C-alpha positions in Angstrom: -5.7 -8.4 19.6 -7.2 -10.1 22.6 -10.9 -9.1 22.2 -13.8 -9.7 19.9 -14.9 -6.0 19.6 -13.2 -2.8 20.5 -14.0 0.9 19.9 -14.9 4.3 21.4 -18.3 4.7 22.9 -19.4 6.9 20.0 -18.5 4.2 17.6 -20.1 1.5 19.7 -23.6 3.1 20.0 -23.8 3.6 16.2 -22.7 0.0 15.4 -25.3 -2.5 14.3 -25.8 -5.0 17.2 -25.9 -7.9 14.7 -22.5 -6.8 13.3 -21.0 -6.7 16.8 -22.3 -10.1 17.6 -20.9 -11.3 14.3 -17.4 -10.2 15.4 -17.8 -12.2 18.6 -18.8 -15.2 16.6 -15.7 -14.8 14.5 -13.5 -14.6 17.5 -14.9 -17.9 18.9 -14.5 -19.6 15.5 -10.8 -18.5 15.2 -10.2 -20.2 18.6 -11.3 -23.5 17.1 -14.9 -23.8 18.4 -16.9 -25.2 15.5 -20.3 -25.0 17.3 -22.0 -22.2 19.1 -25.3 -22.6 20.9 -28.1 -20.2 20.0 -28.4 -19.3 23.7 -24.9 -17.7 23.6 -26.0 -15.6 20.6 -29.1 -14.4 22.3 -27.1 -13.6 25.5 -24.6 -11.5 23.4 -27.5 -9.6 21.7 -29.1 -8.9 25.1 -25.7 -7.8 26.6 -25.0 -5.5 23.6 -28.4 -3.9 24.0 -27.8 -3.1 27.6 -24.4 -1.7 26.9 -25.6 0.5 24.1 -28.3 2.0 26.4 -25.8 2.6 29.2 -23.2 4.1 26.8 -25.8 6.5 25.4 -26.7 7.6 28.9 -23.1 8.0 29.9 -22.3 10.3 27.0 -25.5 12.4 27.7 -24.5 12.8 31.3 -20.7 13.2 30.7 -19.8 14.2 27.1 -16.1 13.5 27.8 -17.0 9.8 28.2 -17.4 9.6 24.4 -13.6 9.1 24.3 -13.7 6.1 26.6 -13.1 2.6 25.1 -15.2 -0.5 25.3 -13.9 -4.0 24.7 -16.2 -7.1 24.4 -15.1 -10.6 25.1 -11.7 -9.5 26.3 -9.3 -12.4 26.7 -6.8 -12.4 29.5 -3.8 -13.7 27.7 -2.7 -17.3 28.7 -5.3 -17.4 31.4 -8.0 -19.1 29.4 -10.6 -16.6 30.5 -12.7 -14.0 28.8 -14.3 -10.9 30.4 -17.8 -10.0 29.0 -16.8 -6.3 28.7 -14.0 -4.0 29.8 -14.6 -0.2 29.9 -11.5 2.0 29.9 -12.2 5.5 31.3 -9.7 8.3 31.8 -8.1 6.7 34.8 -10.2 3.7 35.9 -10.6 0.1 34.4 -14.1 -1.2 34.8 -14.7 -4.9 34.5 -18.3 -5.8 33.5 -19.7 -9.3 34.0 -23.3 -9.9 32.8 -25.4 -12.6 34.4 -28.2 -13.3 31.9 -31.5 -14.2 33.5 -30.5 -13.7 37.1 -32.4 -11.4 39.5 -29.7 -11.4 42.1 -25.9 -12.0 42.3 -24.6 -15.1 44.1 -21.2 -15.5 45.7 -19.7 -17.4 42.7 -20.7 -14.6 40.3 -19.1 -12.0 42.6 -15.9 -14.1 42.9 -15.8 -14.6 39.1 -15.9 -10.8 38.5 -13.4 -10.1 41.3 -11.0 -12.8 39.9 -11.1 -11.2 36.5 -10.1 -7.9 38.0 -7.3 -9.6 40.0 -6.0 -11.2 36.8 -5.8 -7.9 35.1 -3.9 -6.5 38.0 -1.5 -9.4 38.2 -1.0 -10.5 34.6 -1.8 -7.5 32.3 1.2 -5.4 31.5 -0.6 -2.0 31.6 -3.1 -2.4 34.5 -0.9 -2.4 37.6 -1.0 1.3 38.1 -4.7 2.0 37.7 -7.8 1.4 39.8 -9.9 -1.6 38.8 -13.6 -1.9 39.6 -15.5 -5.1 38.9 -19.3 -4.7 38.3 -21.8 -7.6 38.1 -25.0 -7.0 36.2 -27.9 -9.4 36.9 -30.1 -8.7 33.8 -33.4 -9.5 35.5 -32.8 -7.2 38.4 -35.2 -4.2 38.5 -34.0 -0.7 38.9 -34.4 0.6 42.4 -33.7 -2.7 44.1 -30.0 -1.8 44.5 -28.7 1.6 45.6 -26.1 3.4 43.4 -22.8 2.5 45.0 -20.3 4.8 46.7 -16.7 3.7 46.0 -13.9 4.9 48.3 -10.9 6.7 46.9 -8.2 5.1 49.0 -6.2 3.6 46.1 -3.2 2.9 48.3 -5.0 0.0 50.1 -7.1 -1.5 47.3 -6.1 -1.3 43.6 -8.9 -3.8 43.0 -12.1 -2.6 44.6 -14.9 -4.7 46.0 -17.4 -6.1 43.5 -20.3 -3.7 42.7 -23.8 -4.9 41.7 -26.0 -3.0 39.3 -29.3 -3.5 37.5 -29.1 -2.9 33.8 -31.2 0.3 34.0 -28.8 1.8 36.6 -25.6 0.7 34.8 -24.7 4.2 33.5 -25.2 5.8 37.0 -23.2 3.1 38.6 -20.3 3.5 36.2 -20.2 7.3 36.8 -20.3 6.7 40.5 -17.4 4.2 40.6 -15.2 6.2 38.2 -15.7 9.3 40.3 -14.8 7.4 43.5 -12.0 5.2 42.3 -9.3 7.8 41.6 -5.6 7.4 41.9 -3.9 10.9 41.9 -0.4 9.4 41.4 -1.1 7.4 38.2 -1.1 8.8 34.7 -4.2 8.7 32.5 -4.8 5.4 30.8 -3.3 5.2 27.2 -6.2 3.2 25.6 -4.2 2.0 22.6 -1.3 0.9 24.7 -3.6 -0.9 27.1 -5.3 -2.8 24.3 -1.9 -4.0 23.0 -0.3 -4.7 26.3 1.4 -8.1 26.7 1.0 -10.8 29.3 3.3 -9.9 32.1 3.0 -11.5 35.6 3.7 -9.0 38.4 6.4 -9.5 40.9 3.8 -9.9 43.7 2.1 -12.8 42.1 5.4 -14.5 41.2 6.6 -14.2 44.8 3.2 -15.4 46.1 3.4 -18.5 43.9 6.9 -19.2 45.2 5.7 -19.0 48.8 2.8 -21.4 48.1 5.1 -24.0 46.6 7.8 -23.6 49.2 5.5 -24.5 52.0 3.5 -27.3 50.3 3.2 -30.8 51.9 1.7 -32.6 49.0 2.9 -36.2 49.3 2.2 -37.1 45.6 4.4 -34.2 44.5 7.0 -34.4 47.2 7.7 -38.1 46.8 10.1 -39.1 44.1 12.6 -41.9 43.8 15.4 -39.8 42.2 18.5 -39.6 44.3 19.9 -36.6 42.6 16.9 -34.3 42.5 18.6 -31.3 44.1 21.6 -31.7 41.9 19.3 -31.6 38.9 17.6 -28.4 40.0 21.0 -26.8 40.8 22.3 -27.9 37.3 19.4 -26.1 35.5 20.0 -22.9 37.5 23.6 -23.0 36.5 22.6 -23.4 32.9 20.4 -20.4 33.2 23.2 -18.3 34.6 25.5 -19.6 31.9 23.0 -18.8 29.1 22.5 -15.3 30.4 26.2 -14.5 31.0 27.4 -15.9 27.7 24.3 -14.8 25.7 23.7 -18.3 24.5 20.5 -20.2 23.7 20.4 -23.5 25.5 18.3 -26.6 25.0 18.6 -29.0 28.0 17.2 -32.6 28.2 16.4 -34.3 31.5 15.4 -38.0 31.2 14.2 -40.6 33.6 11.8 -43.5 34.0 8.3 -42.9 35.4 8.6 -41.9 39.0 12.2 -40.7 38.7 11.2 -37.2 39.7 11.2 -35.3 36.4 8.0 -33.4 37.1 9.1 -32.5 40.7 12.5 -31.3 39.4 10.8 -29.0 36.9 8.3 -27.7 39.5 11.0 -27.1 42.0 13.2 -25.2 39.5 10.5 -22.8 38.3 9.5 -22.0 41.9 13.1 -21.5 43.1 13.7 -17.8 43.9 17.4 -18.4 42.9 16.2 -18.6 39.3 15.4 -14.9 39.4 18.6 -13.7 41.2 20.4 -10.9 39.4 17.2 -9.6 37.8 16.7 -12.7 35.7 13.1 -13.2 34.4 10.9 -15.9 35.9 10.4 -19.3 34.4 7.2 -21.3 33.4 6.4 -25.0 33.7 4.5 -26.2 30.7 2.9 -29.6 30.1 0.9 -31.1 27.3 -0.7 -33.5 29.7 -3.9 -31.6 30.6 -5.0 -33.9 33.5 -1.5 -33.6 35.0 -1.7 -29.8 35.1 -5.2 -30.0 36.7 -4.1 -32.6 39.3 -1.0 -30.7 40.3 -2.8 -27.4 40.6 -5.7 -29.0 42.6 -3.3 -30.8 45.0 -1.4 -27.6 45.7 -4.7 -25.6 46.2 -6.0 -28.2 48.6 -2.8 -28.1 50.5 -2.9 -24.3 50.7 -6.5 -24.3 52.0 -5.4 -26.8 54.7 -2.6 -24.4 55.8 -4.6 -21.2 55.2 -8.4 -21.8 55.2 -9.2 -18.2 54.5 -7.1 -17.9 51.3 -9.1 -17.7 48.1 -6.3 -16.8 45.7 -4.4 -20.0 45.8 -5.6 -21.3 42.4 -4.6 -18.0 40.7 -1.2 -17.9 42.3 -0.4 -21.5 41.5 -1.4 -21.1 37.9 1.3 -18.4 37.5 4.0 -21.0 36.9 2.0 -24.2 35.9 0.4 -23.8 32.5 -0.8 -25.9 29.5 1.7 -26.0 26.7 -0.9 -25.9 24.0 -2.3 -22.6 25.3 1.2 -21.2 25.5 2.0 -22.2 21.9 -1.4 -21.2 20.6 -0.9 -17.7 22.0 2.7 -17.0 20.9 2.6 -18.9 17.6 -0.9 -17.8 16.4 -2.5 -15.1 18.4 0.5 -12.9 19.1 3.2 -14.1 16.7 5.4 -11.1 17.3 5.2 -10.9 21.0 8.0 -11.9 23.3 7.2 -14.2 26.3 8.2 -12.6 29.6 9.8 -15.9 30.7 13.2 -16.7 29.3 13.2 -20.2 30.8 10.6 -22.7 29.7 10.4 -26.2 31.3 8.5 -28.6 29.0 7.2 -31.6 31.0 6.1 -34.8 29.2 8.0 -33.6 26.1 7.8 -37.0 24.6 4.1 -36.3 24.1 4.8 -33.2 21.9 2.7 -33.1 18.7 4.5 -33.6 15.4 3.5 -31.8 12.2 0.9 -34.4 11.3 -1.0 -34.0 14.6 -0.7 -30.2 14.4 -2.3 -30.3 11.0 -5.2 -32.4 12.3 -5.7 -29.7 15.0 -5.8 -27.0 12.2 -2.6 -25.4 13.6 -0.4 -25.5 10.5 2.2 -28.2 9.7 5.1 -27.3 12.1 5.7 -29.5 15.1 5.4 -28.2 18.6 9.2 -28.6 18.9 9.7 -26.3 16.0 7.2 -23.7 17.3 8.7 -23.7 20.8 12.2 -23.1 19.4 10.9 -20.3 17.2 9.1 -18.6 20.1 12.1 -18.8 22.5 14.4 -17.5 19.7 12.7 -14.2 20.1 14.4 -13.7 23.5 17.6 -12.0 22.8 19.4 -12.7 26.1 20.0 -16.2 27.4 16.8 -18.2 26.7 16.8 -21.7 28.0 14.5 -24.6 27.0 14.5 -27.5 29.5 12.8 -30.6 28.3 11.7 -33.4 30.6 11.6 -36.7 28.6 10.0 -39.8 30.0 11.7 -43.1 29.1 9.6 -46.1 28.3 6.5 -44.1 27.4 4.8 -43.8 24.1 2.0 -41.4 23.1 -1.0 -42.8 21.3 -2.1 -39.4 20.0 1.1 -38.2 18.5 4.6 -39.2 17.7 7.1 -38.6 20.5 8.7 -35.8 18.5 11.4 -34.7 20.9 12.7 -38.1 21.8 12.7 -39.6 18.3 14.0 -36.3 16.9 16.7 -35.8 19.6 19.4 -36.6 17.1 18.5 -33.5 15.1 19.8 -31.2 17.8 23.5 -32.1 17.6 23.3 -31.8 13.8 21.9 -28.3 14.2 24.6 -27.4 16.7 27.3 -28.5 14.3 25.9 -26.3 11.6 25.9 -23.6 14.2 22.4 -22.1 13.7 18.8 -22.9 14.2 16.4 -20.4 12.4 19.4 -18.0 12.2 19.9 -18.2 16.0 22.5 -20.1 18.0 21.2 -23.0 20.1 23.5 -25.1 22.2 22.6 -28.6 23.5 22.9 -29.9 27.0 21.9 -33.6 27.3 22.9 -37.0 28.7 25.7 -38.5 26.7 23.8 -41.7 26.5 20.3 -40.2 25.9 19.5 -42.2 22.8 20.0 -45.5 24.8 19.6 -44.2 28.3 20.1 -46.6 31.2 16.7 -47.4 32.8 17.2 -46.4 36.4 15.7 -44.2 39.1 18.0 -41.2 38.3 17.5 -38.0 36.4 19.9 -37.8 33.5 
């Protein structure tokens, strides 16, 4: 479940607003937030009130809308974003973003709602075949200040429609207008239950866009590395992927090197290499527990893209397809969706020496298993050729957690000799001298 509240419109209008807000509080608490400002509670109550009024008017004007589904605080899996409300009609997905206290909509609010719609199109498994209409609701806007919109029906040119603005009092009329206009005759009706349970699944278009962005980058901080065997390392991991898939093995690969040897660049180059997806293989993902590193790399690539293409606004979304935070990845597949299979069969774990051990995980209220154990459990769900590639920095120590992968590297050969890891075969690929690796500017 990726939302705080979900139900048919008939159920929603009868539900106590305080009970609905209570569910939203519970969702936030389960995500680890210990404090919630009273302003957020007041905003939720106001939002629920507007939505109840609009849903009542919708059912009065169109009785069939009683079977529509409304979701509050819908979380876009692995994107770290929540949509205020999503309305599933017969054939259209309506994204609702409320701006509490505003009389007019600014450009940042419009882009926020539009980006939510793009994320559903590009990363939600059941949204790619349906029209998506983002609506921004400035709650202090008076009815009559904005005309009821007319949405064109040319789905072939725009699955995600332009942002629509609506005062709260006109919200029902606006929704009826956009759902009547945004129609795709070639798509089947939305299966609401399947949509609510759909997995994170990046589309081919966003994957190819991310590959193009990285292929043309000229970011010196990323491009420069002292390793003399960078291309050989990338080629080696692609060969391991092919080997794992063809032999139905599960592989764990270790790549080591001193700071500046090029481990991060090797990982980034590998996940963005189209050769990794040859033969219908799934895409890869680059994960790091170093939050600042993720932000810096993303920001540098976005700046470089804007320099090359000043009109592009989707660079940040495209770049985030392959470069993600490992804690968010583990939190989603280990705790939020423990039965779900990741679409990527190749995970590259940068800064793996920083991985949290069981003690640190317990301090974060995430059980007692280490991140190493959780990662192997998650990747064991992939039945064909999963590969876990770990980038280990030599000469670095973590002050927040024990370097679980490096100190525990000797466990992997033992597991290999016994032949199984959690009832699944895992084979090891690592430098022969990993435990006492030579300090040099090479990737090992």
